[in-house]
C-alpha angles and dihedrals in degrees: 000000000000108000107161118140120263124240119250114278093251093052091046092051092049092052092048089050090050091054092049094049093048098041092104091055100047092125088067106020140027146160119285110293112243096022112148093207105071122085091259100016095211139027088257096055135260094332123077095219112003099187095043090044093053092052090047092052092053093048093048093050090054093047092050093060114114099189098077111143121229108281099176132100120312098184138040143116122326117250117294108217135227101029131150122204127195116206111203108200124205085215130331088220086073102090093211093052091047093046093052089048090055090051091052091051092049093048092045090056089052094050095039103249135131123243132196123188120208116191117219090195093223098281128110091237092047094049092048091050091048092051091047090053091047094052091046090057089061094217125180090254143354129220116213097212113203104322137101110267087211089071089063098036095144093051091046090051091051091050091049091049090052090048093240106156114237122206121186130214106200086337098132130019098256131057119238136040120344129203099189102059095022107238126159085221142328118232116213143108112263107278090214090059094047093048094046096048094046090053091044090053089057092047091048096043094048097044086244097304119098143138105222137198115198120202121197145156105235092187090073112068092209092052094044091051090049093052092047089054092047089052092050093051093048090056090060086078113063091199091065119088121199101216099182144349110215119200107205117162110229094237088056096044097103093053101036106035098069092051093047093048092052090050093048092050090053093047102044106022110169093001088074105083105149141024133196125190130187089232132030093228092079090068092054087059093040095054097080091052093049090047093049090052091054096248116155117250090230091057167197108226090057109207130207127184116216089208163024112025101213121176094261090055091054090048091054091047096047092048092041092236111151097313126078103178147357136202095221127200111229087241099178092046090050091052089054090046090053090055091047091050091052089050089054091049092050090049092051093248127133124257116279096241092220118152119183115233120243121263134190118215121200135162088264098058107026095076090212094304120149097212142025105252113166118209128254106026099103092052092045095051094044089052091050092049094044090240 
């Protein structure tokens, strides 16, 4: 449903008058393409990009389904006993990193392993120190939780030399095994899918005409790649205008986001109809600024998080408070998948190759839940492990 804000009556009248006066010269001149204030708005009708919009609507409907059956592995090695895993977190203040860590802990209890979490605190020095500590512990395996392995190249090389399997969570852009850096596998949804569906949600929700603010953390390669892909998909609809790309490092989000939101509201006013951020946490920090400016919690602007679907994001969505949707990672499932992938590594088997499909959560389909937790994976993994 198209829900962008209308222009003031005087502005609307002026634009309509412009169109009437110039009607005879439409071969040479016309009203601004993509304007939402004319009778038809664009030369192609009420919609800013009809064909792109139709495809976006179909994709969004599929992604909003909640009845997807388990599509992951159904066979594999039985549980290898007596293992210890170290989860090195980029920062446990990142809800996605913390949610995947909880999933690893839960799955480790089910399979009978020990887990230790070391927090890198979101700084290069902290992450390097955490990786150094992890390697020094000589665990059975190490999880690279949400940071670029290249930033800890020496520690990764030492782990590889000691034949300690490394599994990434959002560590490199692509899911699956990696040679450079050497990872047994990387667990993530496909960033292309997440980026595309979040942009398609904006195109669908706005009827192909939106003014968009994009928020990213350019210091994280994975996040920067995601925002570049979002930007590319948004440009497929000529009725969408990218108003601003805001680079706010995740560790600085709580201090910088409110100031940036206030500035953006002042600059763009009613032109700002939608926002997309590479992580839901930005909207937690944005909410006070929206509230102080008198913006309605139900929007506009209508905000979607392109990851990670933490409980606070679901709470904002379900209560319609400054977030309309999220493309959540199935964090618990991914924690279980990490443990299963380690079990395959310990047993000398290849990675499973499983990649979770993308999902869009809204107030209409989340049924009050505070996470995206697909059905069937716990039972499937327990059956594989013999647990």
